[in-house]
C-alpha positions in Angstrom: -45.7 26.8 -37.6 -46.3 24.1 -40.2 -48.2 22.1 -37.6 -50.6 24.9 -37.0 -51.3 25.2 -40.7 -51.9 21.4 -40.9 -54.4 21.6 -38.1 -56.2 24.4 -39.9 -56.5 22.4 -43.0 -57.5 19.2 -41.2 -60.2 20.8 -39.0 -63.1 20.9 -41.5 -62.6 17.3 -42.5 -62.3 16.3 -38.9 -65.6 18.1 -37.9 -67.4 16.4 -40.8 -66.1 13.0 -39.7 -67.1 13.7 -36.0 -70.6 14.7 -37.2 -71.0 11.3 -38.8 -69.7 9.4 -35.8 -72.0 11.2 -33.5 -75.0 10.0 -35.5 -75.5 13.0 -37.8 -77.0 12.5 -41.2 -74.6 12.4 -44.1 -77.4 12.9 -46.7 -76.3 15.6 -49.0 -73.2 16.4 -46.9 -70.9 14.0 -48.6 -71.5 15.4 -52.1 -71.6 19.1 -51.1 -69.0 19.4 -48.4 -66.7 16.4 -48.0 -65.3 16.3 -51.6 -64.4 20.0 -51.8 -62.9 20.0 -48.3 -60.9 16.9 -49.0 -59.5 18.4 -52.2 -58.7 21.7 -50.4 -56.9 19.8 -47.7 -54.8 17.7 -50.1 -53.9 20.8 -52.1 -52.9 22.7 -49.0 -50.9 19.8 -47.6 -49.0 19.7 -50.9 -48.1 23.4 -50.7 -47.1 22.9 -47.0 -44.9 19.9 -47.9 -43.1 21.8 -50.7 -42.4 24.8 -48.4 -41.1 22.6 -45.6 -38.8 20.7 -47.9 -37.3 23.9 -49.3 -36.8 25.1 -45.7 -35.1 21.8 -44.7 -32.8 22.0 -47.8 -31.8 25.5 -46.9 -30.9 24.8 -43.3 -27.9 22.3 -44.0 -26.4 24.8 -46.4 -26.7 27.6 -43.8 -25.1 25.3 -41.2 -22.3 24.4 -43.5 -21.5 28.0 -44.3 -21.5 28.8 -40.6 -19.1 25.9 -39.8 -16.3 25.4 -42.3 -15.0 21.9 -42.4 -11.9 20.6 -40.7 -9.9 18.0 -42.5 -7.7 16.1 -40.0 -5.1 13.8 -41.7 -3.4 11.5 -39.3 -0.4 9.5 -40.6 0.7 6.1 -39.4 4.3 5.2 -40.0 4.8 1.4 -39.4 7.9 -0.8 -39.6 6.5 -4.2 -40.4 7.7 -7.7 -41.3 6.2 -11.1 -40.6 7.3 -12.3 -37.2 7.7 -15.7 -35.6 6.9 -16.6 -32.0 7.5 -19.7 -29.8 3.7 -20.2 -30.0 1.6 -19.7 -33.1 -1.0 -18.2 -30.8 1.4 -15.3 -30.0 2.2 -14.3 -33.6 1.0 -10.7 -34.0 -1.9 -10.1 -36.4 -1.2 -8.4 -39.7 -3.1 -5.3 -38.6 -1.8 -5.0 -35.1 -1.8 -1.3 -34.1 -3.4 -0.2 -37.4 -6.7 -1.7 -36.4 -6.7 0.3 -33.1 -6.0 3.5 -35.0 -8.9 2.7 -37.5 -11.3 2.2 -34.7 -10.3 5.5 -33.2 -10.7 7.2 -36.6 -14.3 5.9 -36.7 -14.9 7.1 -33.1 -13.6 10.5 -34.0 -15.8 10.7 -37.1 -18.8 9.8 -35.1 -18.5 13.1 -33.3 -16.8 15.0 -36.0 -19.6 14.7 -38.5 -21.8 16.9 -36.3 -19.0 19.5 -36.1 -17.8 19.6 -39.7 -14.7 17.6 -38.9 -13.4 14.7 -41.1 -10.6 12.4 -39.8 -8.6 10.1 -42.2 -5.7 7.7 -41.6 -2.7 7.6 -43.9 -0.8 4.3 -43.4 2.8 3.9 -44.7 4.8 0.7 -44.1 8.5 0.2 -44.1 10.8 -2.6 -42.9 12.6 -3.2 -39.6 15.9 -1.4 -39.5 15.2 0.4 -42.8 15.8 4.1 -43.3 12.5 5.7 -42.6 13.4 9.2 -43.5 12.3 9.0 -47.2 9.0 7.5 -46.3 8.4 10.1 -43.6 9.2 13.0 -45.9 6.7 11.6 -48.4 4.0 11.6 -45.6 4.8 15.2 -44.8 4.6 16.1 -48.5 1.1 14.5 -48.5 0.0 16.8 -45.7 0.4 14.6 -42.6 1.0 16.8 -39.7 0.2 14.3 -37.0 2.0 10.9 -37.3 1.6 7.8 -35.1 4.9 6.0 -35.2 5.2 2.2 -34.7 8.9 2.0 -35.4 12.1 1.2 -33.4 13.8 3.7 -31.2 16.5 4.3 -33.7 14.1 4.9 -36.5 12.0 7.2 -34.4 15.0 9.3 -33.4 16.1 9.6 -37.1 12.9 11.5 -37.9 12.2 13.3 -34.6 14.2 16.5 -35.4 13.0 16.5 -39.1 9.4 16.4 -37.8 10.1 19.3 -35.4 11.4 21.5 -38.2 8.4 20.5 -40.4 5.9 21.3 -37.6 4.8 17.6 -37.2 3.8 16.1 -34.0 4.8 12.5 -33.5 3.1 9.9 -31.3 5.2 7.0 -30.3 2.8 4.0 -30.0 5.3 1.1 -30.2 8.7 1.7 -28.8 9.1 1.1 -25.0 12.8 2.3 -24.8 13.2 4.6 -21.8 15.9 6.5 -23.7 13.2 8.1 -25.9 11.7 9.7 -22.8 15.0 10.4 -21.1 18.4 11.3 -22.7 16.8 11.4 -26.2 13.5 13.1 -25.4 12.0 15.5 -27.8 9.3 18.3 -27.2 7.3 17.2 -30.3 7.2 13.5 -29.5 4.4 12.1 -27.3 4.4 8.6 -26.0 1.3 6.5 -25.5 3.3 3.2 -25.3 4.5 2.6 -21.8 8.2 2.4 -21.1 10.0 -0.8 -20.0 10.4 0.8 -16.6 6.7 1.4 -16.3 6.0 -2.3 -17.2 8.7 -3.6 -14.8 7.5 -1.4 -12.0 3.9 -2.4 -12.5 4.9 -6.1 -12.3 7.2 -5.5 -9.3 4.6 -3.8 -7.3 2.3 -6.7 -7.7 4.9 -9.3 -6.8 5.9 -7.2 -3.7 2.2 -6.9 -2.7 2.1 -10.6 -2.9 5.2 -10.8 -0.7 7.1 -12.6 -3.4 10.3 -10.6 -2.8 13.0 -13.2 -3.8 13.5 -13.3 -7.6 15.5 -15.3 -10.0 16.2 -13.4 -13.3 16.6 -15.3 -16.5 17.4 -13.1 -19.5 18.2 -13.5 -23.1 21.2 -12.5 -25.1 19.7 -9.9 -27.5 19.7 -6.2 -26.8 16.0 -5.8 -26.0 16.2 -8.7 -23.6 19.0 -6.9 -21.7 17.1 -3.6 -21.6 14.1 -5.4 -20.0 16.5 -7.1 -17.6 17.9 -3.7 -16.6 14.3 -2.4 -15.9 13.7 -5.5 -13.7 16.9 -4.8 -11.7 15.8 -1.2 -11.2 12.3 -2.2 -10.1 13.7 -4.7 -7.6 15.9 -2.1 -6.1 13.1 0.5 -6.1 10.5 -1.6 -4.4 12.5 -3.7 -2.0 12.8 -7.1 -3.8 16.0 -9.1 -4.1 17.4 -10.8 -7.2 19.0 -13.9 -5.7 20.5 -15.0 -8.9 20.7 -14.1 -12.6 21.2 -16.5 -15.5 21.8 -15.7 -19.2 20.2 -17.8 -21.9 22.2 -17.7 -25.1 20.4 -17.8 -28.4 22.0 -20.6 -30.5 19.4 -20.4 -33.3 17.9 -23.9 -32.7 14.6 -24.9 -34.4 12.6 -24.7 -31.3 9.2 -25.3 -32.9 10.2 -28.6 -34.5 9.4 -31.9 -32.7 13.0 -32.4 -31.8 13.3 -28.8 -30.6 10.4 -29.2 -28.2 11.8 -32.3 -26.8 15.2 -30.6 -26.4 13.7 -27.6 -24.6 11.8 -29.8 -22.2 15.1 -31.4 -21.2 17.0 -28.1 -21.1 14.7 -26.0 -18.9 14.8 -28.1 -15.7 18.6 -28.3 -16.1 18.9 -24.6 -16.8 17.0 -23.7 -13.6 18.6 -26.3 -11.4 20.5 -25.5 -8.1 19.0 -22.0 -7.8 18.9 -20.3 -4.4 15.7 -20.2 -2.5 13.3 -18.0 -4.4 9.6 -17.0 -4.7 9.3 -16.3 -8.4 11.2 -16.6 -11.7 11.4 -13.5 -13.8 12.0 -13.9 -17.6 13.4 -11.2 -19.8 13.0 -12.5 -23.3 11.5 -9.9 -25.6 13.0 -11.7 -28.5 10.9 -14.8 -28.1 13.8 -17.2 -27.8 13.1 -19.3 -24.7 10.7 -17.4 -22.4 7.5 -19.2 -23.3 9.1 -22.5 -22.4 9.9 -21.6 -18.9 6.5 -21.9 -17.2 5.8 -25.5 -15.9 9.4 -26.6 -16.8 11.5 -25.1 -13.9 13.4 -27.5 -11.7 11.7 -26.1 -8.6 8.0 -25.3 -9.1 7.6 -21.6 -8.9 5.4 -18.9 -10.6 6.9 -17.3 -13.7 6.5 -13.6 -14.6 8.1 -11.0 -16.9 7.8 -11.5 -20.6 6.2 -15.0 -20.0 3.7 -16.3 -17.5 2.4 -13.3 -15.6 3.0 -10.4 -18.1 2.7 -6.6 -17.5 1.1 -4.7 -20.5 -0.8 -1.5 -21.3 -3.9 -3.5 -22.2 -5.3 -7.1 -22.2 -7.6 -8.8 -24.7 -9.8 -9.9 -21.8 -10.0 -6.5 -20.1 -13.7 -5.4 -19.7 -13.5 -3.3 -16.5 -14.3 0.4 -16.5 -16.5 0.2 -19.6 -13.8 -1.8 -21.5 -16.6 -4.1 -22.8 -17.6 -1.2 -25.0 -14.3 -0.7 -26.8 -13.8 -4.4 -27.0 -17.2 -4.8 -28.6 -16.6 -2.0 -31.1 -13.1 -3.3 -31.9 -14.3 -6.9 -32.4 -17.1 -5.8 -34.7 -14.7 -3.9 -37.0 -11.7 -6.3 -36.9 -13.1 -9.7 -35.9 -10.6 -10.2 -33.1 -9.8 -8.9 -29.6 -7.9 -5.7 -28.8 -4.1 -6.1 -28.0 -1.8 -3.6 -26.3 -0.5 -2.0 -29.4 -4.0 -1.6 -30.7 -4.9 0.3 -27.5 -1.8 2.4 -27.7 -2.7 3.5 -31.3 -6.3 4.0 -30.4 -5.3 6.2 -27.6 -3.0 8.4 -29.7 -5.6 8.9 -32.4 -8.3 9.6 -29.8 -6.1 12.2 -28.1 -5.8 13.9 -31.5 -9.5 13.7 -32.0 -10.2 15.2 -28.6 -7.7 18.0 -29.1 -9.1 18.9 -32.6 -12.6 18.8 -31.3 -11.8 21.0 -28.3 -9.8 23.5 -30.3 -11.9 23.4 -33.4 -8.7 23.3 -35.4 -6.3 20.9 -37.1 -3.5 23.3 -36.7 -0.5 21.6 -35.0 0.2 24.6 -32.8 -3.3 24.7 -31.4 -3.4 20.9 -31.0 0.0 20.8 -29.3 -0.8 23.7 -26.9 -4.0 21.9 -25.8 -2.4 18.5 -25.2 0.3 20.2 -23.2 -2.2 22.3 -21.2 -3.6 21.5 -17.8 -7.0 21.1 -19.3 -6.1 18.0 -21.3 -7.1 14.5 -20.2 -8.3 11.4 -22.1 -10.6 8.5 -21.0 -9.2 5.2 -22.1 -11.2 2.5 -20.3 -8.6 2.2 -17.5 -10.5 3.5 -14.5 -9.3 7.1 -14.5 -8.5 9.9 -16.9 -5.0 9.8 -18.4 -2.7 12.8 -18.7 0.9 13.4 -20.0 4.0 13.9 -17.8 5.1 17.4 -18.7 8.8 16.6 -18.1 9.0 14.0 -20.9 5.6 13.7 -22.5 5.0 10.1 -21.5 1.3 9.3 -21.0 0.5 8.3 -17.4 -1.5 5.1 -17.4 -2.2 2.0 -15.2 -0.4 -1.2 -16.1 -2.4 -4.4 -16.4 -1.0 -7.6 -15.0 -2.4 -10.8 -16.7 -1.7 -14.2 -18.1 -3.1 -15.8 -21.2 -6.6 -15.9 -20.0 -7.4 -12.8 -18.1 -6.4 -9.7 -16.0 -5.0 -10.8 -12.7 -4.4 -7.3 -11.2 -3.8 -3.6 -12.2 -0.9 -1.4 -11.0 -0.2 0.9 -9.2 -1.1 -1.4 -6.3 -2.7 -0.2 -3.1 -0.2 1.3 -0.7 2.2 2.6 -3.3 1.7 6.3 -2.7 2.8 9.5 -4.5 2.5 13.1 -3.7 1.0 14.0 -7.0 -0.4 10.9 -8.8 0.0 7.2 -7.9 0.5 6.6 -11.6 3.9 8.3 -11.2 5.0 5.4 -9.1 5.4 3.6 -12.4 8.5 4.5 -14.4 10.9 7.4 -14.1 9.5 10.1 -11.9 10.3 13.9 -12.2 13.2 14.0 -9.7 14.8 11.1 -11.5 14.5 12.2 -15.1 17.3 12.9 -17.4 15.1 14.5 -20.0 15.9 18.1 -20.9 13.2 19.4 -23.3 14.4 22.1 -25.6 
């Protein structure tokens, strides 16, 4: 409409200009026609501009009244303390996990701003082994109804039932303990972190595909090391590998990163791995970072190393750029100044799941969001080659497992040839017939 008015106002001036260009005389025309027409044009344009501005100002108000805003608060409960590692390159960054959630919040808001939705992240930190109940209750009091939990299995279980009674959905982004999905599963706890059994199965499939079926298992003396070793034993039995010998490495608290400590380890590892039976690969179970990183290139018999050192199974890899991964890596690096780690991806995925559910349901109500996530309609794209869904028997996220070393992705499991009647992703971890989970 306004363009038609503009053409009407412009036409006389245009005709006068065309008359001049075509060689017509301008004598008398400029003084008698051009000035009044020009003034008329400018005055009309001014009125038109004012009316269009008023119309434009009215439209957002009308849209806002038609679409009430949705304020989606996402809590992040984190147990954090500075950690040591055998290599300074393996020390976790200060914002590990939180950075992934922040990128997801930004992604959610990119879409949400057009739909009247606003996403915010509320981060609360506590200590390892601390009582997290008071901190969690404070988050609930602030209005957090969706909480990403990067805490231990024990800490998570301490708040799971409190969260259920308060109508809060929890997303486990850090704990890999199978017990959280099995004997101690909860209907209001979703898991984007893979289990130890999923990680071990992903690694085992690749080793078996390579025909490396004879394994030596070296495991640490801490509880998490033993749990990972249990997952390796289960994977070996499941996929037809044989553990020809196991050896326990006791943590004696030596200063391994001192000069004398490095010299001592270089002497210890060949002796520790001497006189082993014939084997194809050495599997290390050392989540506690006591000895595992010192095993590669130091074994008595030269063999590849895998497990928690060497060839490692994880939910993500800093070098992963397949299936559009370069996009998330670029966004993440731009916001954080570093590459994306597994826990970053697990947090990103959880926050994006919430963003997708809230966008689809047009609500930040926990009931609506929970029903959508648990429905057959739900899936999430996470740069892993296929859409991901939850297992409805324990609410563990199905996902491929990346197999990589310190430089790149070597392979992705499930491997070709490992079939399943429903989803090949269910060849990783505890399947429905095996589960001990009884959701209430």
